[in-house]
BADRENFI-370992 format. One record per residue (C-alpha): chain; x, y, z. Coordinates in steps of 0.1 Angstrom, whole numbers. Layout:
% residues N
  c     c1     c2     c3
  A      X      Y      Z
...
This chain:
% residues 600
  c     c1     c2     c3
  A    707   1187    951
  A    696   1150    957
  A    684   1154    993
  A    687   1173   1026
  A    720   1158   1037
  A    735   1164   1003
  A    725   1201   1005
  A    739   1203   1041
  A    772   1188   1030
  A    775   1211   1000
  A    767   1242   1022
  A    791   1233   1050
  A    820   1217   1031
  A    821   1225    994
  A    802   1257    986
  A    823   1288    980
  A    817   1317   1003
  A    835   1351   1002
  A    830   1377   1028
  A    801   1358   1043
  A    782   1356   1010
  A    777   1325    988
  A    795   1327    955
  A    782   1293    943
  A    744   1298    940
  A    738   1262    929
  A    758   1230    926
  A    762   1238    889
  A    782   1268    899
  A    805   1246    920
  A    810   1223    890
  A    818   1252    868
  A    842   1268    893
  A    861   1235    898
  A    862   1228    860
  A    875   1262    852
  A    902   1259    879
  A    914   1225    865
  A    914   1239    830
  A    939   1266    840
  A    967   1241    838
  A    961   1238    800
  A    981   1259    776
  A    955   1258    748
  A    917   1258    746
  A    911   1266    783
  A    874   1272    776
  A    871   1239    758
  A    887   1220    786
  A    865   1237    811
  A    835   1225    792
  A    848   1189    790
  A    856   1189    827
  A    822   1204    835
  A    805   1176    816
  A    826   1151    836
  A    815   1166    869
  A    779   1173    860
  A    753   1150    874
  A    779   1136    898
  A    796   1113    872
  A    831   1122    886
  A    836   1131    923
  A    869   1148    930
  A    884   1146    964
  A    868   1170    989
  A    898   1193    991
  A    895   1199    953
  A    857   1206    956
  A    862   1229    986
  A    893   1248    973
  A    897   1248    935
  A    889   1282    921
  A    884   1299    954
  A    904   1326    972
  A    913   1302   1001
  A    949   1296   1009
  A    945   1258   1010
  A    959   1227    993
  A    938   1207    969
  A    955   1175    980
  A    936   1153   1005
  A    964   1138   1025
  A   1001   1137   1030
  A   1027   1115   1045
  A   1051   1137   1063
  A   1089   1136   1065
  A   1110   1113   1087
  A   1107   1123   1123
  A   1142   1129   1136
  A   1149   1113   1169
  A   1157   1145   1188
  A   1136   1172   1206
  A   1143   1197   1178
  A   1134   1171   1151
  A   1102   1161   1168
  A   1089   1196   1172
  A   1100   1206   1137
  A   1079   1176   1125
  A   1050   1187   1147
  A   1052   1222   1132
  A   1051   1208   1097
  A   1021   1187   1105
  A   1002   1217   1120
  A   1009   1238   1088
  A    998   1209   1066
  A    966   1203   1086
  A    958   1240   1087
  A    957   1240   1049
  A    933   1211   1049
  A    955   1181   1045
  A    954   1149   1066
  A    988   1135   1076
  A   1005   1101   1080
  A   1036   1094   1101
  A   1059   1065   1108
  A   1069   1069   1144
  A   1094   1040   1143
  A   1123   1065   1143
  A   1117   1075   1179
  A   1136   1058   1207
  A   1116   1034   1228
  A   1104   1043   1263
  A   1133   1042   1288
  A   1161   1046   1263
  A   1189   1070   1274
  A   1203   1095   1249
  A   1241   1093   1254
  A   1247   1129   1243
  A   1222   1144   1267
  A   1216   1117   1293
  A   1179   1121   1290
  A   1154   1092   1292
  A   1131   1088   1262
  A   1093   1086   1268
  A   1087   1067   1236
  A   1067   1072   1204
  A   1032   1069   1219
  A   1038   1097   1243
  A   1047   1120   1214
  A   1017   1108   1194
  A    996   1124   1222
  A   1011   1158   1214
  A   1002   1153   1177
  A    967   1144   1188
  A    963   1176   1209
  A    978   1197   1181
  A    952   1183   1156
  A    924   1190   1180
  A    936   1226   1184
  A    943   1234   1147
  A    910   1219   1135
  A    888   1228   1166
  A    861   1245   1146
  A    842   1239   1114
  A    827   1209   1096
  A    858   1189   1093
  A    879   1170   1119
  A    916   1162   1114
  A    927   1128   1103
  A    961   1112   1110
  A    977   1078   1105
  A   1004   1065   1128
  A   1024   1035   1119
  A   1050   1015   1139
  A   1073    986   1129
  A   1064    952   1144
  A   1100    949   1157
  A   1100    983   1175
  A   1105    978   1213
  A   1074    999   1221
  A   1051    979   1197
  A   1030    965   1226
  A   1023    999   1240
  A   1014   1011   1205
  A    990    982   1199
  A    971    989   1231
  A    973   1027   1229
  A    936   1032   1219
  A    920   1007   1243
  A    904   1035   1264
  A    877   1058   1250
  A    889   1093   1242
  A    925   1083   1236
  A    944   1093   1204
  A    910   1099   1188
  A    924   1117   1158
  A    947   1089   1149
  A    942   1057   1129
  A    969   1032   1140
  A    985   1005   1118
  A   1013    980   1126
  A   1039    975   1098
  A   1039    937   1095
  A   1068    922   1076
  A   1072    889   1057
  A   1098    880   1083
  A   1074    884   1111
  A   1047    863   1094
  A   1073    836   1089
  A   1083    838   1126
  A   1046    835   1136
  A   1043    804   1114
  A   1074    789   1130
  A   1065    799   1165
  A   1099    815   1167
  A   1114    841   1189
  A   1109    877   1177
  A   1136    903   1185
  A   1125    939   1193
  A   1153    961   1181
  A   1164    997   1177
  A   1194   1014   1160
  A   1224   1020   1181
  A   1232   1056   1192
  A   1261   1071   1172
  A   1281   1073   1205
  A   1272   1038   1216
  A   1304   1017   1216
  A   1285    984   1222
  A   1287    959   1193
  A   1257    955   1171
  A   1234    925   1176
  A   1223    927   1140
  A   1219    950   1110
  A   1186    959   1095
  A   1168    985   1073
  A   1153   1013   1093
  A   1135   1045   1084
  A   1157   1075   1083
  A   1188   1056   1073
  A   1203   1047   1040
  A   1211   1010   1039
  A   1213    986   1068
  A   1220   1001   1102
  A   1236    986   1133
  A   1209    977   1158
  A   1207    963   1193
  A   1182    937   1205
  A   1163    954   1233
  A   1143    922   1242
  A   1128    892   1227
  A   1093    877   1227
  A   1074    850   1209
  A   1062    860   1175
  A   1029    843   1180
  A   1023    861   1213
  A   1028    895   1196
  A   1005    884   1167
  A    978    873   1191
  A    981    907   1209
  A    976    925   1176
  A    947    903   1167
  A    930    905   1201
  A    933    943   1202
  A    919    946   1167
  A    891    922   1175
  A    881    940   1207
  A    888    976   1198
  A    891    979   1160
  A    927    991   1164
  A    953    988   1151
  A    950    980   1115
  A    977    959   1097
  A    999    971   1068
  A   1019    944   1050
  A   1049    966   1043
  A   1069    941   1021
  A   1041    936    995
  A   1036    974    996
  A   1072    980    987
  A   1075    951    962
  A   1046    964    943
  A   1056   1000    944
  A   1061   1014    909
  A   1088   1037    923
  A   1106   1010    944
  A   1138   1020    926
  A   1139   1053    945
  A   1117   1052    976
  A   1109   1030   1006
  A   1074   1033   1020
  A   1066   1029   1057
  A   1034   1050   1061
  A   1001   1057   1044
  A    976   1085   1043
  A    950   1084   1071
  A    926   1058   1055
  A    953   1036   1039
  A    945   1038   1002
  A    977   1056    993
  A   1010   1042   1007
  A   1035   1071   1004
  A   1071   1079   1009
  A   1082   1109   1031
  A   1066   1140   1018
  A   1044   1121    994
  A   1009   1134    987
  A    975   1119    975
  A    953   1135    950
  A    920   1117    948
  A    889   1114    927
  A    863   1087    921
  A    840   1078    892
  A    805   1073    904
  A    795   1039    890
  A    757   1041    894
  A    757   1069    869
  A    770   1045    842
  A    743   1019    845
  A    717   1019    818
  A    682   1003    823
  A    688    995    860
  A    669    965    876
  A    659    952    842
  A    670    923    821
  A    687    949    798
  A    707    965    826
  A    742    972    814
  A    773    994    819
  A    777   1023    795
  A    813   1012    787
  A    820   1039    761
  A    810   1068    785
  A    829   1052    813
  A    861   1048    792
  A    858   1084    780
  A    854   1097    815
  A    883   1077    829
  A    906   1094    805
  A    892   1128    813
  A    894   1122    850
  A    931   1113    847
  A    938   1146    829
  A    917   1165    855
  A    937   1150    884
  A    970   1156    866
  A    960   1192    862
  A    952   1195    899
  A    989   1189    906
  A    998   1221    887
  A    971   1244    901
  A    973   1233    938
  A    991   1251    966
  A   1012   1229    988
  A   1017   1232   1026
  A   1055   1226   1023
  A   1080   1230    995
  A   1090   1194   1002
  A   1055   1183    993
  A   1055   1202    961
  A   1089   1188    951
  A   1079   1152    956
  A   1045   1155    941
  A   1057   1173    910
  A   1084   1147    907
  A   1062   1117    909
  A   1028   1131    898
  A   1010   1104    918
  A    972   1104    915
  A    946   1082    930
  A    917   1077    906
  A    891   1053    920
  A    854   1044    920
  A    825   1048    943
  A    791   1033    943
  A    803    998    933
  A    778    980    955
  A    749   1001    942
  A    760    995    906
  A    760    958    912
  A    725    960    927
  A    713    980    897
  A    728    952    875
  A    710    926    895
  A    742    911    910
  A    749    900    946
  A    780    916    962
  A    790    882    976
  A    787    862    944
  A    813    851    920
  A    794    869    892
  A    793    901    913
  A    831    899    920
  A    838    892    883
  A    818    922    872
  A    836    944    898
  A    869    930    885
  A    859    938    849
  A    852    974    860
  A    885    978    878
  A    904    962    848
  A    888    988    826
  A    898   1015    850
  A    934   1004    851
  A    938   1000    814
  A    921   1032    804
  A    939   1052    831
  A    973   1040    821
  A    965   1046    784
  A    954   1081    793
  A    986   1088    813
  A   1008   1075    784
  A    990   1099    761
  A    996   1127    785
  A   1033   1118    786
  A   1034   1120    748
  A   1017   1154    749
  A   1034   1170    779
  A   1062   1149    793
  A   1067   1118    816
  A   1069   1125    853
  A   1103   1138    864
  A   1113   1108    885
  A   1107   1084    856
  A   1135   1060    848
  A   1125   1038    819
  A   1143   1006    826
  A   1137   1006    864
  A   1100   1016    860
  A   1091    989    835
  A   1104    962    859
  A   1078    970    885
  A   1056    939    891
  A   1025    960    885
  A   1037    974    852
  A   1047    939    841
  A   1011    927    846
  A    997    954    822
  A    986    943    788
  A   1015    941    763
  A   1003    970    743
  A   1005    993    773
  A   1039    981    783
  A   1051    987    748
  A   1037   1022    748
  A   1053   1030    781
  A   1087   1019    767
  A   1081   1041    737
  A   1066   1073    753
  A   1070   1070    790
  A   1041   1078    814
  A   1028   1110    830
  A   1020   1097    865
  A   1040   1072    886
  A   1008   1058    901
  A    972   1062    889
  A    947   1042    910
  A    934   1041    945
  A    901   1031    962
  A    893   1057    989
  A    865   1056   1015
  A    843   1082    999
  A    817   1088   1026
  A    812   1125   1022
  A    812   1128    985
  A    790   1097    982
  A    765   1114   1004
  A    768   1145    982
  A    759   1123    952
  A    727   1110    968
  A    741   1085    993
  A    756   1060    968
  A    775   1032    985
  A    810   1042    995
  A    841   1032    975
  A    839    994    970
  A    821    989   1003
  A    788    971   1004
  A    757    992   1011
  A    759    999   1048
  A    721    998   1053
  A    691   1006   1032
  A    680   1032   1057
  A    700   1047   1085
  A    706   1078   1106
  A    737   1099   1098
  A    752   1124   1122
  A    773   1152   1106
  A    789   1184   1118
  A    777   1219   1113
  A    801   1247   1107
  A    798   1257   1144
  A    810   1223   1155
  A    776   1211   1167
  A    760   1179   1152
  A    729   1174   1132
  A    711   1141   1124
  A    697   1131   1091
  A    677   1101   1080
  A    694   1087   1049
  A    685   1060   1024
  A    706   1041    999
  A    707   1054    964
  A    699   1021    946
  A    671   1013    971
  A    655   1047    965
  A    657   1041    927
  A    640   1007    932
  A    613   1021    954
  A    605   1048    928
  A    601   1022    900
  A    591    989    917
  A    575    999    951
  A    549    971    949
  A    575    944    941
  A    593    924    968
  A    629    934    973
  A    653    911    954
  A    680    892    973
  A    707    912    956
  A    699    941    980
  A    726    931   1005
  A    740    951   1034
  A    774    951   1050
  A    767    932   1082
  A    747    905   1063
  A    777    897   1041
  A    801    872   1054
  A    835    886   1064
  A    852    862   1040
  A    831    877   1012
  A    841    912   1021
  A    878    901   1019
  A    872    882    987
  A    860    914    970
  A    890    933    981
  A    914    905    970
  A    897    902    936
  A    903    939    929
  A    937    946    944
  A    957    933    914
  A    942    962    893
  A    951    989    918
  A    987   1003    919
  A    982   1022    951
  A    959   1004    976
  A    923    999    986
  A    907   1013   1017
  A    881    987   1028
  A    865    978   1061
  A    856    942   1066
  A    826    942   1088
  A    826    914   1114
  A    796    904   1135
  A    800    908   1173
  A    797    870   1178
  A    823    862   1152
  A    847    836   1166
  A    882    850   1175
  A    900    822   1157
  A    881    828   1125
  A    889    865   1129
  A    926    857   1131
  A    923    836   1099
  A    909    866   1081
  A    942    884   1085
  A    962    854   1074
  A    940    851   1044
  A    945    888   1036
  A    983    883   1037
  A    981    852   1015
  A    958    871    991
  A    986    896    986
  A    967    926   1000
  A    986    956   1011
  A    967    959   1044
  A    936    948   1063
  A    911    967   1083
  A    882    951   1102
  A    854    964   1123
  A    836    945   1150
  A    811    964   1172
  A    826    974   1205
  A    820    999   1233
  A    851   1021   1226
  A    845   1033   1190
  A    815   1055   1186
  A    785   1050   1163
  A    785   1071   1131
  A    756   1054   1114
  A    727   1038   1131
  A    696   1018   1122
  A    672    997   1142
  A    696    969   1148
  A    731    982   1137
  A    749   1010   1154
  A    785   1009   1143
  A    810   1015   1116
  A    848   1018   1115
  A    860   1052   1127
  A    882   1059   1098
  A    851   1062   1076
  A    836   1090   1098
  A    827   1117   1073
  A    842   1143   1097
  A    876   1126   1096
  A    880   1108   1063
  A    903   1119   1035
  A    877   1135   1013
């Protein structure tokens, strides 16, 4: 194992124990266990595929999502999928508590959950058929929060949930401010669903109606008709009240600036870019936002560890091993596709949707360390171009591999050739891939996602997480024990350690950059440069200094929208969110990347 914290994480999260005894004696045993499990989905040459998958995993080249590492090939009754978006919450007491039960079952098996609470009546609404007064979505979110705390009250993981709410829901202001007190809704990440129409209203300083569908027994005329989750086609709605769009936008921005909540999801770009827009509407994501999903959708994640593909690091000959990377991308696609067939599912609805779409989320981790090892600054044009070249390779090789799998096995069940090829993302693929999709179909509806890989990155020697910059060259990391207590570790960045081993007497080059010393605009520029190559989404935290001007902060979100991102998450140090990392002068990181709560 690379270091003490990696050993601790392996012992507490990913090592297989049975009847109190360790089955995995070494990390090699873990790789072999997982490789054999994935190979069970093959109909021929299982031993050969086990060996190929083992070589993919060995030396941390490919890091499957944590649920795969923890559950594949064990006797545990768990899912191998990291996270789920749950079904539409029906606006009734029975519907709400049925949804709560489904969430509890899902979390008990190891999955995080995402919900759109826009279907619930706003606070103060009266139900005509019962005469009861609604307490609003935020009140029911507190029940979910308590459930999560109870179901996952022990062990080395903490539950993760995402809650979304439409920007035109009458309780949107309460939702925006729901986490402004320490200890409130601590197991939730919150995101506002921001529409193109709302952004236009902000630009025009227009009035913004807050609306909700009419009760079936309501005889009042509709004020307008709009799309709403839980309904097929436009539904009759009443305007509950109206406020200025800019005032609401400022409230979102001020809350995010002061409290790091809520995030923003740009729901119209998410749905325009969705490869399955012909059959689904998306209003929620998994807890960290890298997989926008329909009701009962699931995310199946894995990341290629880019520093392992750098030859001759820190030298003039430093280069990416493109042939090995391309080979491993294809293997990783097959591996994740196999996981769909060997996994348990918390609910039959999850299984039906995932086996119909065969969505996977292959990504990368260690991007910042890889750039450092290549001698490139994260905030430079050359650094961003190198990152884009890597992501373009990931996209093209992953889609090519999925086409080959469709030729060998079959396209995904929800595949409709004409509708699928008109997706904007598909139309941006190279012509040869588009032609092959027309000819053979494709095995997976979606293939790519960039997740926050904090835990598995620590397992691999503390490589930088996902596409994030290096947080700090040296820091303290607090992690959970199995008994729920915490333990602190001193950690150091993977690339920095490599440099120290080989060049300890040489001054540190300027390409060793850390997150809070990179301008927020450059954080955003990296995400914007890579989003065109990712069919799902990118989980990325834009670190903002405490003294960053509020007006500039607001401009970041407008730039994110104009850059066609699917969402934006920022973190500015504040007294409400707790410190996960610490160093001499930095004591904060965004809560969604807590390694006790994140998706992996």
